[in-house]
N, C-alpha and C positions, 0 to 999 in steps of 0.2 A: 465570675472571678473568685468569689468567696468559696465556691465549691472546689475550685482548683487548690486554693490555699488549704482547705480542710483536708483534702485527700493527701496533699503533700505532708501535712503535719501528722496524719494518721499512719504514715510510714514508720514513725518511731514508736507506735503503740506496742508492737510485739517485743521490741527491745526493752521497753520500760517494764512490761510484765515479766519477761524472762529474767531481767536483771534483779528485780525485786524478789521474785520467787527463789532464784538460785542463791542469792545472798541470805535470804531468810532461812532456807534449808541448811545452808552451811552454818549459820549462827545457831540454829536450833540443835544441830548435831554436836558442834564443838563446844557449845555452852554447857552441856551436861558434864563432861569430864572436867571442865574448868571450874564448875561449881563444886564438884566432888573434891577437887584439889583444894579449893577454898575452905572446905569443911573438913579437911584431912586432920587426923590426930597428930601428924608430923608438923612441927612448928615451921621448919624451913620451907616445906611445900606450901603451907598457908601463906607465908610471907611472899614467896615467889609468885604464886597465883594472884594474890591480892594486889601486888605491885604491878603485875602484867595487866590486870583489869583496869586499874587506875591509869596506867600509862596509855593504854589504847583509848580509853574514854576521854582523856585529857587533850588529845590532839584532834583538831577539826577534821571531819571526813575528807574535805577537799585536799588537805595536806597529805593524808594517807594515800589518796589516789595519785597525787603528784609524785610522792616518794616511790610508789610501786611502779608507775608507768614511766615517768621521766628518769627516775633514779635506777631502780633495779632493772626495769625494762630496757633501758638504753645501754646501761653499763655492763650488765651481766647476762640476762636472759631475755630474748626477744619475746615480748608479751603484747597481745593485741589490746586495744583500748577496752573492749568488752570484758575480756578475761581479767584485766587489771582492776576494772570496776567491781567485778564480782568478788575478787579476792579481797580488795580493800573494804568494801561494804560488808562482806561476809565476816571478816575478822572483827570489825567494829560490832556487828550484830552478835557475835559470840560473846564478847565482853558484856554487852547489855543483857543478853539472854541468861548468862551465868548469874547475874545479880537478880534477875526476875525469878529464876529457879531457886536461888538461895532464899529469897524472901518467902516464896511459897513453901519451901521445906521447913522454915522456921515456924510456919503456922500449924504444922502437923504436931499434935501432942505426942511427946516422947513416950507416954504410957502405952500408946498403940504398938509401938515397936517393941517395948519391953514385954507387953502381953503376948505378942506373936512369938517372941523369942522364948518365953516361958512355956509356950505350947509345943516347943521343939521344932518350929518352922525354920528352915534354913535361911541364912542371911540373904541369899540371892532371891529366894521366894518372897521374903518380906518386902524387898524392894519392888519386885514385880507386882505382887498382889496387894500390898498395903500402901507403900509410900508413893510409887509413881502415879497411880490413878488419882490420888488426892492432890499430889503435887501439880499435875497437869491441869486439874480442874481449877485450882487456886491461881495458877500461873496464866491461865487462858486469857483473862481480860488484859493483863499486862502484855502478853504476847500479841494480842490483836492490836492494841494501841501502838506497840512498837512496829508492827507490820505496816500500819498506816503511815507512821513516821518514816519508815524505810522507803516506802513508795514515794514519798515526797523528796527524801534525800537522794533518790536515784537521779533526780534532775541534775545534780552536780556532775554526773558522769559525762555530761555534754562538754565539760571543760577539758576533757582529755580526748574528745572526738568520738564518743559513743553516740551512734545515731538513734537517740531516743526522742521522746516527745519535745522536750525543751530544745534540743539541738535543732530539729527541723523547724520548730516555732521561731527560734531566733533567726534562722535563715530566711523564713518567710517575712518576718518583721522587717528585716533590713532590705529585702528585695521589694516589698510592696509599700513600706512606710505605713502599715496598718497595725501598729503594735498593740493598740487597745483591743481591737477585735481578735487578733491572733492570740494574745495571752489570756484574754477572757475565755476563749474557747478552750485553751489548754487547762486553765483552772477548772473549768467545768468537767473536763475529762478526768482530772485527778479526783474530783469529788465523786464522780460516778464510779471510779475504780475503788474508792474507799468504802462506799456503801455496802458492797457484797461482803467485804471483810468484816465489817461491824455486824452485819446480819448473820453471817455464818458463825461468828464468835458467840452471839447470843443463843443461836440454835444449839450449838454444840454444848455450851454451858448448861442450858436447860436440860438436855438429854443426860448429861453427866450427873447433874444434881438428882434427876429422877432415878437414875441407876443406883446412886449412892444411898438414896432414901429408902430403897426397897430392902 
């Protein structure tokens, strides 16, 4: 009996992993231009980007998913639950990643940029060769922490019908009245999924530190 429950719950594992990965990729990509806008010399652009980041982060993720799926998805454009969840969590991730990037950028001493500019290195090359490698190394722990948090937040996608782990766990809990066993098993899966992220983060950070020290 328990084996059947486990197999039923595991049907949601691919969706959980895919949802987390796609939202994180979206946030990682969109977070960079948002951070650059936040650091722009143009006052209006800084205000708009800062307000956008605050606005996105101030609204609970579940509300964003409801707005996108039940609001935009029903009234304007037909959106599947999975796509709505990726868009919602990806937008939230972009706001958080922008702040992680900004904090990492502030840790880089301005003298390095000034020195590179004095050597006649193009601004684009300064970003590629000097700023970005250091920024990513400093931002990596925060990115890994957020990735684990995003993995846990993916559970709220069940509220709009995404067939992920929590969605199937809730079905099995109601069908078998074995909620303790069901959700303990799901909690264990989330822990097991989080461990490789933390391990990979430490490994990458160690390699990047070794590269910088050479």
